N, C-alpha and C positions, 0 to 999 in steps of 0.2 A: 823192560829196561828202566833203570832209575832215571828220573828227570833231573836236570841240573839247570836251575834258574838263577841268574844274577840280576837283581833288580837295580834300576837306576836310582840315583840320589832322589830323595823326596823333595817335592815342591814345598817351599817354606809356608807354614800355616795351613796347609791343606790336610784333609782327612785322608790318611793312607790305608784305612781299613780294607776297602774293597781291593785295592792293589795287592795287599798282603794276603788276604783271604782267598782271592782267586788263584793265587800261586799255590797256596797251601792245599786247596781242595783236591782230594783224591790221594794224597800221600805219595809214597814211593818217590821221595824228593830230597835233593840237596838244594836248599834255598840260601843264597848268599846276600847279605844286606850290607850296603856300603855305609860309610860314615854319613851322618846327618840325623835329623830329628823326624822320626816317623810318628805322627799323631794317629791314634786309633780311637774311634767312637764306640766300638763294640768289642766284645771278647774275641780274641783270635783263637781259632780252633785248629789243633794240630792232629793230623791223621797218622796212621801207622807208617812205620818205615820212613820217618822224616827227620832230617837234620836241618836246623836253622843255625847258620853260622854268621855271626856279626863281628864287626870290628870293635875295638875298645872305644871308638868315637861314635858308635851307633847308639842312638837312644830311641827306644820304643816307649811312648808315653800315652797313658790314658788321657783323653781330652777332658777339658774342664766340664764338670757338671753332666757327665755322661754315664757314670756308674750309679745305677739306681736300684737294681733288684738283686736277688741272691745269686743269679747266674753271672753277674758281672765281675770281671777281673781283667787283668791285662792279657793273660794267655792261659788256656786250659786244653786238655785233650778233647778230641771230637766226640768220643763215645763214653763219657765219664759216668753216665747213669745206666748204660746198657751192657753190652758184652765187653767193652773196654778196647784198649789199643795196645800195640806193642812196638818196641824199637823206636823210641823218640829221643832226640838229643837237642838240647839247647846249648849253644856254644858262643860265648862272647856277648857283648852288648851291655847296655844299661836298660833294665826293665823297670819302668817308672810308673808306680800307681798314682802319682800326683795327688796325694791325699789332702793337701791344703784346699784343692778345688773339687775334691770328691769325698766329702765326709760320709761317715757311716749313717745308714738309715736309722730312724727311731721308731719304726713300726715292726716290732719283732714278730708279730703274728701275721704279718702281711708280706708274703714273699716277693710280691711285685714292687714293694717299696721298702725293702730291707737289705740294701747293699751291705755286705758283711766286711768289706775292706780288704779281702785277700788279694794279693798281687799276682802270684803264680800258683795255679791249682791243678793238681793231677790226681785222678781217681781211676782205678782199674787199668793200670798200665803194667805190662811185663817188659822189662828192659828199658829203663829210663836213665838218661844221663843229663845232668845240669852242671855245666862247667865253665870256669874262666869268665864269669860275668858278675855284674853288680845288680842287686835288687834295691830299688830306691823308693822312698816315700810311700811305703805300704801303710794303709789305714789300720790294718790289723796284721794278720800273719803275712810275712814276706813270702814264704813258700809253705803251702799246705798239701800233704799227701795222704792218701788213704787207699788201701787195697793195691799196694805196689810191691812187685816182686822183682828182684835183681835190679837194684838201682845204685847209681853213683852220684854223689854231689861233691864236686871237686873245685876248690879254689873259688869260693863264692864270697862276695863282699856285700855287706848291708850298710845302707846310708839313709839317714833320716834327719830332718830338721823340725818336723812337726810330730810331736809325740802323742801317742794314744795308748789306752789300755790294750792288752792282748797282742802287742806287736812282737810275737814270737819270730825268731829267725827261720828255723826249720821245724814245722809242727807236723808230727806223724800221728795219724789215727790208726784204727784197727787194720789188721791183716797186712802189715808191712814186714817183708821178709828179705833176708839176704841183701843187705845194703852196705855201702861204704861211704862214709862222710869224711872227707879229708880236706882241711883248709877252709875254715869259716872265720870271717873277720868282721867285727864291728868297726867300721872305719870312721865313724863320727861319734861324738860323745853321747852317752846314754842309749846306745844302739847295740842290739835291739832293745826296744823299750819294755820287753817282757823277757821270756826265756830264750836263750840262744838256740837250744834244742829241746823240744818237748816230745816225749815218747808217751803218748796218751792212748793206752788201750781202752781207757774209760774217759768219757767226757760228759759233763753234765748237760741235761736238756737236749738229748738226742732222741728223735722220734723215728720210727720205722718208715714213715712217709717222706723221709728225707728233708724234713723241716724241723730244725731244733727250735724249741719254743723260746728258749732264753728267758731272761728276766724281763719284767715289765719295762717297756721303753728302751730296752737294750737289744740291738739287732742280733740276729742269730749268726754265729760264726760257724755253726755246725751243720749247715745245709749239705746234704749228700754224704755225711759221715756215717760209717759203720763202726761198731765196736768189735774188737777182736784182738787176738794176740799180736805182739810185736816181738820179732825174734831174729837173732843172727845178724847183728849190725856192728860194724867196726867204725869207730870214730877216732880221729886223730887231728892234731894241730888246730886248736880253737883259740882265738884271741879276741878279747874286747877289754877296753880299759875301764868301762863304767856301765856294763850291762846290768839289767835288772837281776837276772839270774842266769847261770850257765846251763843247768839241766833241770827239767821237770819230768818226773816219772809218775804217771797216774794209772792205777789199775784197780779193778774191782772184780768182775767175773773172769776176766781174761788176763793171762800173764804177760809180763815183759821179761824176756829171758835171753841169755847168751848175748850180752852186750859188752863190748870192750871199748873203753875211751881212754886216750892217753895224750899227753902233751897239751895240757889246758893252762892258759896263761892269762893274767890280767887282774881286773878288779870287778867286783859286783856290789850292787847296792843292797841286795836282799839275800838270796841264798845261792850258794854254789850248786848244791843239789837240793831240790825241793821234792822230797818223797813223802810229803805230809798228806794228811787226809784232806778231802775236798768233797763238798755236797754229800752224795750218798755213799761215798767211799770213806768209811770211818777207819780210825786207827785199827791196825791188825787185819784189814781186809786186803783182797787182791793177792798178787804174788810177784815179787821182784826176785828173780832167780838167776844165778850164775852171771852176775854182773861185776865187772872189775873196772875201777878207775885207777890210773897210775900216772906218775910224773906230772904233778899238778903244783902250780905256784899261783895262788889266787889270794888276794886280800879283800877286806871289806873297805868300801870307799863311801864318802858322803853321798847322801841321796841326791843333792843338787849342787851345782857349782857355787851358788850364793848362800849355801847353808852348810855349816860344819856337822850337822846332825847325822849320826850313824844309826841306821835302822837296827832294832834289837833282835831280829831273826838270827838264828845260828847260820854258820856257813853250810854245815851238813845237817839238814833237817830230815829225820827218818821216822815215820809213823806207820807206813803201810808194811804189810808182811814181807819179810826178807828171808832168803835162803841162799847161802853161799854168796854173799855180797862182800867184795874185797876192795879196800882202798890202799894203794901203795904209794909211798914217797910223796906225801902231801906236805908242802912248805907253805906256812903262813908268814908272809914277809914281815920284817920288823916294824915297818911303818904302821902296821895294823895292830900289833900286839898291845894288849891292855886297853882296847877301845870299848870294852864292856860287853862284848857279844861272845857267845859260846863258839868254839870251833865245831863241836858236835853236840846234838841232842838226839837221843834214841828212846822212843816210846817203848814201854814194856811189851805192848802188843806186837811190835814190829819184829822183835827177836832179841837175842842176847849176844854180847861180845864174846866170841870164842877164842880170839887171839888178838894180842895187841903188842906192838913194839914202838915205844915212843921215840921221838927225835931226841937225841942226847941233850940238845940245848933246851928242850922243853921240860920244865920242872913241874908242870901241872899234872894232876892226876884226875881220874874220873871220880865224880861224885854223884850220888843218887839222892833225889829230892823226896819230899813227902808223898809224891804221886808215883814213885818208882821210876821216874824218868831219869835216864843217865845223861850226865853232862860232862863234856871236856871243856873247861872254861876258856882255854886259850891254846895257842901254839899248834905246831904241826906234828906229824908222826910218820914213822916209816911203814907201819903195817897195821891194818885194822880189818878184822873179819867178823861178820855178823851172820848168825844162823838162827 
């Protein structure tokens, strides 16, 4: 029989890790958390067949100066490096990485002193739901997932006041299949500080011993990551007013395919879609196949509030290999027009434009430069297909 535990309100200032973990041990559980601040000094581990249900006034926060090594985060599944877990649900609450007091480690080759900054981490889970909650103050990825099948991320908000590199909202690595992401919101300026959604079938510096080497003096973000395909994911209702970028797709040996994304709104400081080369994934490598974006209204915005500077990246940057990639009904708002950045750049190794229908209000045409890179200098369009 499934257990049902309702915890009492936390004692102010006390470490609630043991209280929470003792309840979680064994799984087969509905755990209800009341409003209040639950401080945790260690990573909470969730077992199979567990639902954690919290109120909108419940905060689960990593304690100051307690996130040290690559295993540390706010919450993860119990068997992330073994046979995995199934049927896990997080519902409600504010999950706070407390990154001002838990900076990333600087010993990238030392896993015991290389906190990666991930707030919520799941690996090897079948049947995962994350819904109706806020992830706050992540030092790097707000949510990182790898080897996940049948997942839902619904109505999730991201909040930050302390900005760092690699602050992706939802970061998927290899072997993620059959997912639905509906309702992602950056509720503070410049949040997330990197990509809202990253679909990374390839990531640099990943080792088979589960420790990504990273760059010198840069902590590893890729501990526990496997490379592999990412397939069959529906994405809908994504909003941020000044995110770094909305989508990152990175692929080398393994494909990213059968992705649908619609109703994307807001502003970005760099790229709406970054499908450009990176590290050992050179232009023309990998495979992005059967991917469709539709109903999008996104503008380029200044890099920071105290500077009018506009980054010169295009909104749609495409260098990796593409097959049947479609963009429908893209609107580039007038506030952004003529800011000097391309709407689209397409590398010749990525593919060719096989169909295009412009927005009637957009008088720009595609141009090809001396390197055979195709540019759409400005404006939106109704339909674009790349093969």
